[in-house]
N, CA, C, O and the ligand as a Tripos MOL2 file, in Angstrom:
@<TRIPOS>MOLECULE
protein
  261   259    66     0     0
PROTEIN
NO_CHARGES

@<TRIPOS>ATOM
      1 N           0.8200   -1.2120   -0.0240 N.3       1 MET1
      2 CA         -0.0130    0.0030   -0.0220 C.3       1 MET1
      3 C           0.8520    1.2350   -0.0040 C.2       1 MET1
      4 O           1.0700    1.8100    1.0620 O.2       1 MET1
      5 N           1.3360    1.6500   -1.1060 N.am      2 ALA2
      6 CA          2.1720    2.8400   -1.1740 C.3       2 ALA2
      7 C           1.2870    4.0180   -1.6400 C.2       2 ALA2
      8 O           1.0240    4.2160   -2.8270 O.2       2 ALA2
      9 N           0.8580    4.7650   -0.6480 N.am      3 GLU3
     10 CA          0.1040    5.9740   -0.9890 C.3       3 GLU3
     11 C           0.9940    7.1940   -1.0020 C.2       3 GLU3
     12 O           1.6540    7.4920   -0.0060 O.2       3 GLU3
     13 N           1.0210    7.8730   -2.0680 N.am      4 THR4
     14 CA          1.7890    9.0530   -2.1720 C.3       4 THR4
     15 C           0.8860   10.2300   -1.8890 C.2       4 THR4
     16 O           0.0900   10.6420   -2.7320 O.2       4 THR4
     17 N           1.0210   10.7680   -0.6840 N.am      5 THR5
     18 CA          0.2130   11.9140   -0.2940 C.3       5 THR5
     19 C           1.0490   13.2110   -0.2370 C.2       5 THR5
     20 O           0.5680   14.2610    0.1880 O.2       5 THR5
     21 N           2.2680   13.1040   -0.6640 N.am      6 GLY6
     22 CA          3.1620   14.2710   -0.5750 C.3       6 GLY6
     23 C           2.7240   15.3920   -1.4570 C.2       6 GLY6
     24 O           2.8410   16.5590   -1.0830 O.2       6 GLY6
     25 N           2.2290   15.0770   -2.6000 N.am      7 THR7
     26 CA          1.8410   16.0920   -3.5320 C.3       7 THR7
     27 C           0.2860   16.1670   -3.6630 C.2       7 THR7
     28 O          -0.3730   15.1660   -3.9450 O.2       7 THR7
     29 N          -0.2580   17.3650   -3.4510 N.am      8 ALA8
     30 CA         -1.6440   17.5230   -3.5670 C.3       8 ALA8
     31 C          -2.1160   17.7100   -4.9630 C.2       8 ALA8
     32 O          -1.9180   18.7590   -5.5780 O.2       8 ALA8
     33 N          -2.7690   16.6430   -5.4800 N.am      9 THR9
     34 CA         -3.2650   16.7000   -6.8460 C.3       9 THR9
     35 C          -4.7660   16.9700   -6.7870 C.2       9 THR9
     36 O          -5.5290   16.0910   -6.3860 O.2       9 THR9
     37 N          -5.1950   18.1370   -7.1680 N.am     10 PRO10
     38 CA         -6.5630   18.5400   -7.1520 C.3      10 PRO10
     39 C          -7.4350   17.8650   -8.1500 C.2      10 PRO10
     40 O          -8.2030   18.5520   -8.8230 O.2      10 PRO10
     41 N          -7.3800   16.6110   -8.2950 N.am     11 GLU11
     42 CA         -8.1900   15.9660   -9.3000 C.3      11 GLU11
     43 C          -8.9930   14.8210   -8.6930 C.2      11 GLU11
     44 O          -9.8550   15.0330   -7.8400 O.2      11 GLU11
     45 N          -8.6980   13.6090   -9.1410 N.am     12 ALA12
     46 CA         -9.4540   12.5060   -8.6450 C.3      12 ALA12
     47 C          -9.2400   12.3670   -7.1340 C.2      12 ALA12
     48 O          -8.1390   12.5310   -6.6080 O.2      12 ALA12
     49 N         -10.3400   12.0590   -6.4800 N.am     13 GLY13
     50 CA        -10.2060   11.7450   -4.9810 C.3      13 GLY13
     51 C         -10.4890   12.9430   -4.1310 C.2      13 GLY13
     52 O         -11.3180   12.9010   -3.2220 O.2      13 GLY13
     53 N          -9.7960   14.0110   -4.4290 N.am     14 SER14
     54 CA        -10.0470   15.2320   -3.5020 C.3      14 SER14
     55 C         -11.2270   16.0470   -3.8250 C.2      14 SER14
     56 O         -11.5230   17.0200   -3.1320 O.2      14 SER14
     57 N         -11.9280   15.6800   -4.8720 N.am     15 ALA15
     58 CA        -13.0470   16.5600   -5.2890 C.3      15 ALA15
     59 C         -14.2330   16.4790   -4.2350 C.2      15 ALA15
     60 O         -15.0010   17.4220   -4.0440 O.2      15 ALA15
     61 N         -14.3050   15.3060   -3.5920 N.am     16 ALA16
     62 CA        -15.4280   15.0510   -2.6810 C.3      16 ALA16
     63 C         -14.9460   15.3210   -1.2450 C.2      16 ALA16
     64 O         -15.1750   14.4980   -0.3580 O.2      16 ALA16
     65 N         -14.2920   16.4460   -1.0110 N.am     17 ASN17
     66 CA        -13.7980   16.6350    0.3340 C.3      17 ASN17
     67 C         -14.8540   17.3560    1.1410 C.2      17 ASN17
     68 O         -14.6740   17.5040    2.3500 O.2      17 ASN17
     69 N         -15.9790   17.8280    0.5300 N.am     18 GLY18
     70 CA        -17.1110   18.3420    1.2940 C.3      18 GLY18
     71 C         -16.8360   19.6800    1.9900 C.2      18 GLY18
     72 O         -17.3930   19.9590    3.0510 O.2      18 GLY18
     73 N         -15.9730   20.5020    1.3840 N.am     19 TRP19
     74 CA        -15.7430   21.7840    2.0740 C.3      19 TRP19
     75 C         -15.8530   22.8910    1.0510 C.2      19 TRP19
     76 O         -15.3280   22.7860   -0.0570 O.2      19 TRP19
     77 N         -16.5630   23.9890    1.4440 N.am     20 CYS20
     78 CA        -16.6970   25.0890    0.5670 C.3      20 CYS20
     79 C         -15.8220   26.2130    1.1430 C.2      20 CYS20
     80 O         -15.9060   26.5780    2.3160 O.2      20 CYS20
     81 N         -15.0150   26.7120    0.2830 N.am     21 HIS21
     82 CA        -14.0780   27.8060    0.7520 C.3      21 HIS21
     83 C         -14.7720   29.1470    0.7060 C.2      21 HIS21
     84 O         -14.2390   30.1190    1.2400 O.2      21 HIS21
     85 N         -15.9660   29.2460    0.0760 N.am     22 TRP22
     86 CA        -16.5890   30.5140   -0.0090 C.3      22 TRP22
     87 C         -17.3990   30.8940    1.1660 C.2      22 TRP22
     88 O         -17.3400   32.0330    1.6290 O.2      22 TRP22
     89 N         -18.2150   29.8960    1.6980 N.am     23 HIS23
     90 CA        -18.8830   30.2110    2.9490 C.3      23 HIS23
     91 C         -18.1430   29.5830    4.1770 C.2      23 HIS23
     92 O         -18.6190   29.6430    5.3110 O.2      23 HIS23
     93 N         -16.9940   28.9980    3.8960 N.am     24 GLN24
     94 CA        -16.1220   28.4250    4.9720 C.3      24 GLN24
     95 C         -16.9170   27.4790    5.7630 C.2      24 GLN24
     96 O         -17.0600   27.6340    6.9760 O.2      24 GLN24
     97 N         -17.4710   26.4420    5.0720 N.am     25 GLY25
     98 CA        -18.1720   25.3870    5.8230 C.3      25 GLY25
     99 C         -18.2810   24.1040    5.0430 C.2      25 GLY25
    100 O         -17.9310   24.0610    3.8630 O.2      25 GLY25
    101 N         -18.7340   23.1120    5.6480 N.am     26 THR26
    102 CA        -18.8830   21.7720    4.9660 C.3      26 THR26
    103 C         -20.0460   21.8920    3.9750 C.2      26 THR26
    104 O         -20.9780   22.6820    4.1240 O.2      26 THR26
    105 N         -19.9130   21.0500    2.9640 N.am     27 SER27
    106 CA        -21.0250   20.9950    1.9240 C.3      27 SER27
    107 C         -20.8670   19.6500    1.2400 C.2      27 SER27
    108 O         -19.7840   19.0830    1.0980 O.2      27 SER27
    109 N         -22.0680   19.1780    0.8170 N.am     28 GLY28
    110 CA        -22.0800   17.9260    0.1160 C.3      28 GLY28
    111 C         -21.9940   18.0930   -1.4530 C.2      28 GLY28
    112 O         -21.8910   17.1320   -2.2160 O.2      28 GLY28
    113 N         -22.0460   19.4210   -1.8570 N.am     29 THR29
    114 CA        -22.0630   19.7120   -3.2320 C.3      29 THR29
    115 C         -20.8650   20.4620   -3.6850 C.2      29 THR29
    116 O         -20.8600   20.9960   -4.7940 O.2      29 THR29
    117 N         -19.8590   20.5260   -2.8890 N.am     30 ALA30
    118 CA        -18.6310   21.2500   -3.2270 C.3      30 ALA30
    119 C         -17.9060   20.6430   -4.4140 C.2      30 ALA30
    120 O         -17.7280   19.4260   -4.4750 O.2      30 ALA30
    121 N         -17.4760   21.4950   -5.3790 N.am     31 VAL31
    122 CA        -16.7140   21.0140   -6.4380 C.3      31 VAL31
    123 C         -15.4620   21.9290   -6.6070 C.2      31 VAL31
    124 O         -15.4740   23.0710   -6.1480 O.2      31 VAL31
    125 N         -14.4440   21.4530   -7.2290 N.am     32 LEU32
    126 CA        -13.2890   22.2430   -7.3930 C.3      32 LEU32
    127 C         -13.4930   23.4060   -8.3260 C.2      32 LEU32
    128 O         -14.0230   23.2340   -9.4240 O.2      32 LEU32
    129 N         -13.0860   24.5780   -7.9160 N.am     33 ILE33
    130 CA        -13.3240   25.8090   -8.7520 C.3      33 ILE33
    131 C         -12.0760   26.2990   -9.3270 C.2      33 ILE33
    132 O         -12.0190   26.5870  -10.5230 O.2      33 ILE33
    133 N         -11.0350   26.4150   -8.5160 N.am     34 THR34
    134 CA         -9.7270   26.9040   -9.0530 C.3      34 THR34
    135 C          -8.6350   26.3860   -8.1790 C.2      34 THR34
    136 O          -8.8150   25.9790   -7.0310 O.2      34 THR34
    137 N          -7.4220   26.4310   -8.8370 N.am     35 VAL35
    138 CA         -6.2690   26.0040   -8.1000 C.3      35 VAL35
    139 C          -5.2470   27.1200   -8.1040 C.2      35 VAL35
    140 O          -4.8010   27.5890   -9.1520 O.2      35 VAL35
    141 N          -4.8850   27.5350   -6.8800 N.am     36 ILE36
    142 CA         -3.9130   28.6260   -6.8320 C.3      36 ILE36
    143 C          -2.4950   28.0960   -6.9270 C.2      36 ILE36
    144 O          -2.0280   27.4080   -6.0190 O.2      36 ILE36
    145 N          -1.8290   28.3970   -7.9760 N.am     37 GLU37
    146 CA         -0.4630   27.9160   -8.1440 C.3      37 GLU37
    147 C           0.5020   28.6430   -7.2620 C.2      37 GLU37
    148 O           0.4560   29.8680   -7.1510 O.2      37 GLU37
    149 N           1.3340   27.9340   -6.6630 N.am     38 GLN38
    150 CA          2.3210   28.4930   -5.7680 C.3      38 GLN38
    151 C           3.7580   28.1170   -6.1960 C.2      38 GLN38
    152 O           3.9860   27.0260   -6.7180 O.2      38 GLN38
    153 N           4.6490   28.9630   -5.9840 N.am     39 GLY39
    154 CA          6.0220   28.7560   -6.5020 C.3      39 GLY39
    155 C           6.6500   27.4730   -5.8550 C.2      39 GLY39
    156 O           7.2800   26.6740   -6.5480 O.2      39 GLY39
    157 N           6.4700   27.3020   -4.5530 N.am     40 SER40
    158 CA          6.9660   26.1070   -3.9710 C.3      40 SER40
    159 C           5.8990   25.4590   -3.1170 C.2      40 SER40
    160 O           5.0440   26.1520   -2.5650 O.2      40 SER40
    161 N           5.9330   24.1220   -2.9970 N.am     41 GLY41
    162 CA          4.8950   23.4630   -2.2240 C.3      41 GLY41
    163 C           3.6480   23.2300   -3.0520 C.2      41 GLY41
    164 O           3.5750   23.6790   -4.1960 O.2      41 GLY41
    165 N           2.6890   22.5520   -2.5100 N.am     42 PRO42
    166 CA          1.5250   22.2430   -3.2110 C.3      42 PRO42
    167 C           0.6120   23.4860   -3.3330 C.2      42 PRO42
    168 O           0.5760   24.3420   -2.4490 O.2      42 PRO42
    169 N          -0.1230   23.5490   -4.4630 N.am     43 GLY43
    170 CA         -1.0440   24.6890   -4.6480 C.3      43 GLY43
    171 C          -2.2400   24.5050   -3.7860 C.2      43 GLY43
    172 O          -2.4730   23.4260   -3.2410 O.2      43 GLY43
    173 N          -3.0140   25.5710   -3.6570 N.am     44 ALA44
    174 CA         -4.2180   25.5040   -2.8920 C.3      44 ALA44
    175 C          -5.4080   25.3230   -3.6960 C.2      44 ALA44
    176 O          -5.6360   26.1350   -4.5930 O.2      44 ALA44
    177 N          -6.2170   24.3260   -3.4760 N.am     45 ALA45
    178 CA         -7.3870   24.1010   -4.2340 C.3      45 ALA45
    179 C          -8.6070   24.6940   -3.6000 C.2      45 ALA45
    180 O          -8.8420   24.4380   -2.4190 O.2      45 ALA45
    181 N          -9.3570   25.4260   -4.2580 N.am     46 LEU46
    182 CA        -10.5690   26.0370   -3.7150 C.3      46 LEU46
    183 C         -11.7990   25.4260   -4.2380 C.2      46 LEU46
    184 O         -11.9880   25.2880   -5.4460 O.2      46 LEU46
    185 N         -12.6820   25.0390   -3.2900 N.am     47 TYR47
    186 CA        -13.9630   24.3890   -3.6100 C.3      47 TYR47
    187 C         -15.1190   25.2890   -3.2620 C.2      47 TYR47
    188 O         -15.0560   26.1020   -2.3400 O.2      47 TYR47
    189 N         -16.2170   25.1130   -4.0550 N.am     48 ALA48
    190 CA        -17.4000   25.9130   -3.7520 C.3      48 ALA48
    191 C         -18.5980   25.0300   -3.8720 C.2      48 ALA48
    192 O         -18.6290   24.1280   -4.7100 O.2      48 ALA48
    193 N         -19.5800   25.2690   -3.0570 N.am     49 CYS49
    194 CA        -20.7870   24.4440   -3.0370 C.3      49 CYS49
    195 C         -21.7980   25.0060   -4.1340 C.2      49 CYS49
    196 O         -21.5510   26.0390   -4.7560 O.2      49 CYS49
    197 N         -22.8390   24.3280   -4.3090 N.am     50 ALA50
    198 CA        -23.7540   24.7040   -5.3530 C.3      50 ALA50
    199 C         -24.3880   26.0820   -5.0730 C.2      50 ALA50
    200 O         -24.4220   26.8920   -6.0000 O.2      50 ALA50
    201 N         -24.8560   26.3880   -3.9520 N.am     51 PRO51
    202 CA        -25.4790   27.7430   -3.6450 C.3      51 PRO51
    203 C         -24.3840   28.8940   -3.9210 C.2      51 PRO51
    204 O         -24.6730   29.8900   -4.5850 O.2      51 PRO51
    205 N         -23.2080   28.7040   -3.4080 N.am     52 CYS52
    206 CA        -22.1770   29.6530   -3.6340 C.3      52 CYS52
    207 C         -21.8250   29.8470   -5.1170 C.2      52 CYS52
    208 O         -21.5470   30.9590   -5.5660 O.2      52 CYS52
    209 N         -21.8470   28.7280   -5.8670 N.am     53 ARG53
    210 CA        -21.5150   28.8440   -7.2570 C.3      53 ARG53
    211 C         -22.5420   29.6360   -7.9940 C.2      53 ARG53
    212 O         -22.2340   30.4180   -8.8930 O.2      53 ARG53
    213 N         -23.8700   29.4050   -7.5680 N.am     54 GLU54
    214 CA        -24.9720   30.1890   -8.2350 C.3      54 GLU54
    215 C         -24.8070   31.6680   -7.9010 C.2      54 GLU54
    216 O         -24.8490   32.5290   -8.7800 O.2      54 GLU54
    217 N         -24.6160   31.9470   -6.5980 N.am     55 GLN55
    218 CA        -24.5750   33.3450   -6.1570 C.3      55 GLN55
    219 C         -23.4470   34.1300   -6.8810 C.2      55 GLN55
    220 O         -23.6190   35.2660   -7.3230 O.2      55 GLN55
    221 N         -22.2550   33.4260   -6.9710 N.am     56 ARG56
    222 CA        -21.0560   34.1570   -7.4750 C.3      56 ARG56
    223 C         -20.7860   33.7810   -8.8990 C.2      56 ARG56
    224 O         -19.8170   34.2630   -9.4850 O.2      56 ARG56
    225 N         -21.5930   32.9540   -9.4710 N.am     57 ARG57
    226 CA        -21.3700   32.5780  -10.8600 C.3      57 ARG57
    227 C         -19.9910   31.9220  -11.0520 C.2      57 ARG57
    228 O         -19.2040   32.3020  -11.9180 O.2      57 ARG57
    229 N         -19.7490   30.9360  -10.2130 N.am     58 LEU58
    230 CA        -18.5080   30.2540  -10.3050 C.3      58 LEU58
    231 C         -18.5850   29.1140  -11.2480 C.2      58 LEU58
    232 O         -19.5930   28.4100  -11.3060 O.2      58 LEU58
    233 N         -17.5360   28.9170  -11.9900 N.am     59 VAL59
    234 CA        -17.5450   27.7990  -12.9700 C.3      59 VAL59
    235 C         -16.5370   26.7690  -12.4720 C.2      59 VAL59
    236 O         -15.3990   27.0980  -12.1380 O.2      59 VAL59
    237 N         -16.9930   25.4830  -12.4290 N.am     60 PRO60
    238 CA        -16.1440   24.4030  -11.9610 C.3      60 PRO60
    239 C         -14.8970   24.4270  -12.7770 C.2      60 PRO60
    240 O         -14.9050   24.8010  -13.9500 O.2      60 PRO60
    241 N         -13.7880   24.0130  -12.1320 N.am     61 TYR61
    242 CA        -12.4840   23.9190  -12.6520 C.3      61 TYR61
    243 C         -12.4360   23.0270  -13.9010 C.2      61 TYR61
    244 O         -12.9060   21.8900  -13.8700 O.2      61 TYR61
    245 N         -11.8760   23.5370  -14.9810 N.am     62 GLY62
    246 CA        -11.6080   22.6100  -16.1220 C.3      62 GLY62
    247 C         -12.7670   22.7440  -17.0800 C.2      62 GLY62
    248 O         -12.6740   22.2310  -18.1950 O.2      62 GLY62
    249 N         -13.9050   23.4320  -16.6990 N.am     63 LYS63
    250 CA        -15.0320   23.4990  -17.6490 C.3      63 LYS63
    251 C         -14.9860   24.7920  -18.4530 C.2      63 LYS63
    252 O         -14.7430   25.8510  -17.8740 O.2      63 LYS63
    253 N         -15.1990   24.7510  -19.7020 N.am     64 PRO64
    254 CA        -15.2650   25.9930  -20.4250 C.3      64 PRO64
    255 C         -16.4400   26.8210  -20.0010 C.2      64 PRO64
    256 O         -17.5490   26.3260  -19.7990 O.2      64 PRO64
    257 N         -16.1590   28.1340  -19.8690 N.am     65 SER65
    258 CA        -17.2070   29.0250  -19.3260 C.3      65 SER65
    259 C         -18.1900   29.3790  -20.4410 C.2      65 SER65
    260 O         -19.1480   30.1160  -20.2070 O.2      65 SER65
    261 ZN        -20.6190   27.5450   -0.1480 Zn       66 ZN66
@<TRIPOS>BOND
     1     1     2 1
     2     2     3 1
     3     3     4 2
     4     3     5 am
     5     5     6 1
     6     6     7 1
     7     7     8 2
     8     7     9 am
     9     9    10 1
    10    10    11 1
    11    11    12 2
    12    11    13 am
    13    13    14 1
    14    14    15 1
    15    15    16 2
    16    15    17 am
    17    17    18 1
    18    18    19 1
    19    19    20 2
    20    19    21 am
    21    21    22 1
    22    22    23 1
    23    23    24 2
    24    23    25 am
    25    25    26 1
    26    26    27 1
    27    27    28 2
    28    27    29 am
    29    29    30 1
    30    30    31 1
    31    31    32 2
    32    31    33 am
    33    33    34 1
    34    34    35 1
    35    35    36 2
    36    35    37 am
    37    37    38 1
    38    38    39 1
    39    39    40 2
    40    39    41 am
    41    41    42 1
    42    42    43 1
    43    43    44 2
    44    43    45 am
    45    45    46 1
    46    46    47 1
    47    47    48 2
    48    47    49 am
    49    49    50 1
    50    50    51 1
    51    51    52 2
    52    51    53 am
    53    53    54 1
    54    54    55 1
    55    55    56 2
    56    55    57 am
    57    57    58 1
    58    58    59 1
    59    59    60 2
    60    59    61 am
    61    61    62 1
    62    62    63 1
    63    63    64 2
    64    63    65 am
    65    65    66 1
    66    66    67 1
    67    67    68 2
    68    67    69 am
    69    69    70 1
    70    70    71 1
    71    71    72 2
    72    71    73 am
    73    73    74 1
    74    74    75 1
    75    75    76 2
    76    75    77 am
    77    77    78 1
    78    78    79 1
    79    79    80 2
    80    79    81 am
    81    81    82 1
    82    82    83 1
    83    83    84 2
    84    83    85 am
    85    85    86 1
    86    86    87 1
    87    87    88 2
    88    87    89 am
    89    89    90 1
    90    90    91 1
    91    91    92 2
    92    91    93 am
    93    93    94 1
    94    94    95 1
    95    95    96 2
    96    95    97 am
    97    97    98 1
    98    98    99 1
    99    99   100 2
   100    99   101 am
   101   101   102 1
   102   102   103 1
   103   103   104 2
   104   103   105 am
   105   105   106 1
   106   106   107 1
   107   107   108 2
   108   107   109 am
   109   109   110 1
   110   110   111 1
   111   111   112 2
   112   111   113 am
   113   113   114 1
   114   114   115 1
   115   115   116 2
   116   115   117 am
   117   117   118 1
   118   118   119 1
   119   119   120 2
   120   119   121 am
   121   121   122 1
   122   122   123 1
   123   123   124 2
   124   123   125 am
   125   125   126 1
   126   126   127 1
   127   127   128 2
   128   127   129 am
   129   129   130 1
   130   130   131 1
   131   131   132 2
   132   131   133 am
   133   133   134 1
   134   134   135 1
   135   135   136 2
   136   135   137 am
   137   137   138 1
   138   138   139 1
   139   139   140 2
   140   139   141 am
   141   141   142 1
   142   142   143 1
   143   143   144 2
   144   143   145 am
   145   145   146 1
   146   146   147 1
   147   147   148 2
   148   147   149 am
   149   149   150 1
   150   150   151 1
   151   151   152 2
   152   151   153 am
   153   153   154 1
   154   154   155 1
   155   155   156 2
   156   155   157 am
   157   157   158 1
   158   158   159 1
   159   159   160 2
   160   159   161 am
   161   161   162 1
   162   162   163 1
   163   163   164 2
   164   163   165 am
   165   165   166 1
   166   166   167 1
   167   167   168 2
   168   167   169 am
   169   169   170 1
   170   170   171 1
   171   171   172 2
   172   171   173 am
   173   173   174 1
   174   174   175 1
   175   175   176 2
   176   175   177 am
   177   177   178 1
   178   178   179 1
   179   179   180 2
   180   179   181 am
   181   181   182 1
   182   182   183 1
   183   183   184 2
   184   183   185 am
   185   185   186 1
   186   186   187 1
   187   187   188 2
   188   187   189 am
   189   189   190 1
   190   190   191 1
   191   191   192 2
   192   191   193 am
   193   193   194 1
   194   194   195 1
   195   195   196 2
   196   195   197 am
   197   197   198 1
   198   198   199 1
   199   199   200 2
   200   199   201 am
   201   201   202 1
   202   202   203 1
   203   203   204 2
   204   203   205 am
   205   205   206 1
   206   206   207 1
   207   207   208 2
   208   207   209 am
   209   209   210 1
   210   210   211 1
   211   211   212 2
   212   211   213 am
   213   213   214 1
   214   214   215 1
   215   215   216 2
   216   215   217 am
   217   217   218 1
   218   218   219 1
   219   219   220 2
   220   219   221 am
   221   221   222 1
   222   222   223 1
   223   223   224 2
   224   223   225 am
   225   225   226 1
   226   226   227 1
   227   227   228 2
   228   227   229 am
   229   229   230 1
   230   230   231 1
   231   231   232 2
   232   231   233 am
   233   233   234 1
   234   234   235 1
   235   235   236 2
   236   235   237 am
   237   237   238 1
   238   238   239 1
   239   239   240 2
   240   239   241 am
   241   241   242 1
   242   242   243 1
   243   243   244 2
   244   243   245 am
   245   245   246 1
   246   246   247 1
   247   247   248 2
   248   247   249 am
   249   249   250 1
   250   250   251 1
   251   251   252 2
   252   251   253 am
   253   253   254 1
   254   254   255 1
   255   255   256 2
   256   255   257 am
   257   257   258 1
   258   258   259 1
   259   259   260 2
@<TRIPOS>SUBSTRUCTURE
     1 MET1         2 RESIDUE 1 A MET
     2 ALA2         6 RESIDUE 1 A ALA
     3 GLU3        10 RESIDUE 1 A GLU
     4 THR4        14 RESIDUE 1 A THR
     5 THR5        18 RESIDUE 1 A THR
     6 GLY6        22 RESIDUE 1 A GLY
     7 THR7        26 RESIDUE 1 A THR
     8 ALA8        30 RESIDUE 1 A ALA
     9 THR9        34 RESIDUE 1 A THR
    10 PRO10       38 RESIDUE 1 A PRO
    11 GLU11       42 RESIDUE 1 A GLU
    12 ALA12       46 RESIDUE 1 A ALA
    13 GLY13       50 RESIDUE 1 A GLY
    14 SER14       54 RESIDUE 1 A SER
    15 ALA15       58 RESIDUE 1 A ALA
    16 ALA16       62 RESIDUE 1 A ALA
    17 ASN17       66 RESIDUE 1 A ASN
    18 GLY18       70 RESIDUE 1 A GLY
    19 TRP19       74 RESIDUE 1 A TRP
    20 CYS20       78 RESIDUE 1 A CYS
    21 HIS21       82 RESIDUE 1 A HIS
    22 TRP22       86 RESIDUE 1 A TRP
    23 HIS23       90 RESIDUE 1 A HIS
    24 GLN24       94 RESIDUE 1 A GLN
    25 GLY25       98 RESIDUE 1 A GLY
    26 THR26      102 RESIDUE 1 A THR
    27 SER27      106 RESIDUE 1 A SER
    28 GLY28      110 RESIDUE 1 A GLY
    29 THR29      114 RESIDUE 1 A THR
    30 ALA30      118 RESIDUE 1 A ALA
    31 VAL31      122 RESIDUE 1 A VAL
    32 LEU32      126 RESIDUE 1 A LEU
    33 ILE33      130 RESIDUE 1 A ILE
    34 THR34      134 RESIDUE 1 A THR
    35 VAL35      138 RESIDUE 1 A VAL
    36 ILE36      142 RESIDUE 1 A ILE
    37 GLU37      146 RESIDUE 1 A GLU
    38 GLN38      150 RESIDUE 1 A GLN
    39 GLY39      154 RESIDUE 1 A GLY
    40 SER40      158 RESIDUE 1 A SER
    41 GLY41      162 RESIDUE 1 A GLY
    42 PRO42      166 RESIDUE 1 A PRO
    43 GLY43      170 RESIDUE 1 A GLY
    44 ALA44      174 RESIDUE 1 A ALA
    45 ALA45      178 RESIDUE 1 A ALA
    46 LEU46      182 RESIDUE 1 A LEU
    47 TYR47      186 RESIDUE 1 A TYR
    48 ALA48      190 RESIDUE 1 A ALA
    49 CYS49      194 RESIDUE 1 A CYS
    50 ALA50      198 RESIDUE 1 A ALA
    51 PRO51      202 RESIDUE 1 A PRO
    52 CYS52      206 RESIDUE 1 A CYS
    53 ARG53      210 RESIDUE 1 A ARG
    54 GLU54      214 RESIDUE 1 A GLU
    55 GLN55      218 RESIDUE 1 A GLN
    56 ARG56      222 RESIDUE 1 A ARG
    57 ARG57      226 RESIDUE 1 A ARG
    58 LEU58      230 RESIDUE 1 A LEU
    59 VAL59      234 RESIDUE 1 A VAL
    60 PRO60      238 RESIDUE 1 A PRO
    61 TYR61      242 RESIDUE 1 A TYR
    62 GLY62      246 RESIDUE 1 A GLY
    63 LYS63      250 RESIDUE 1 A LYS
    64 PRO64      254 RESIDUE 1 A PRO
    65 SER65      258 RESIDUE 1 A SER
    66 ZN66       261 GROUP 0 **** ****
């Protein structure tokens, strides 16, 4: 069982973490919105729930607007 958790890859697996960074709370509908690239270390992935996406017109990461 070699799990490499050293690098945060905001793709498969982490999408269902259930956290919305916009209202700073848990959510069952949170999806990845954007990834903040950082010079060193893992980037920060931001997730938003459905209501927050509607309010702020956020587009899920990787989808054409
Ligand atoms: Zn939210």
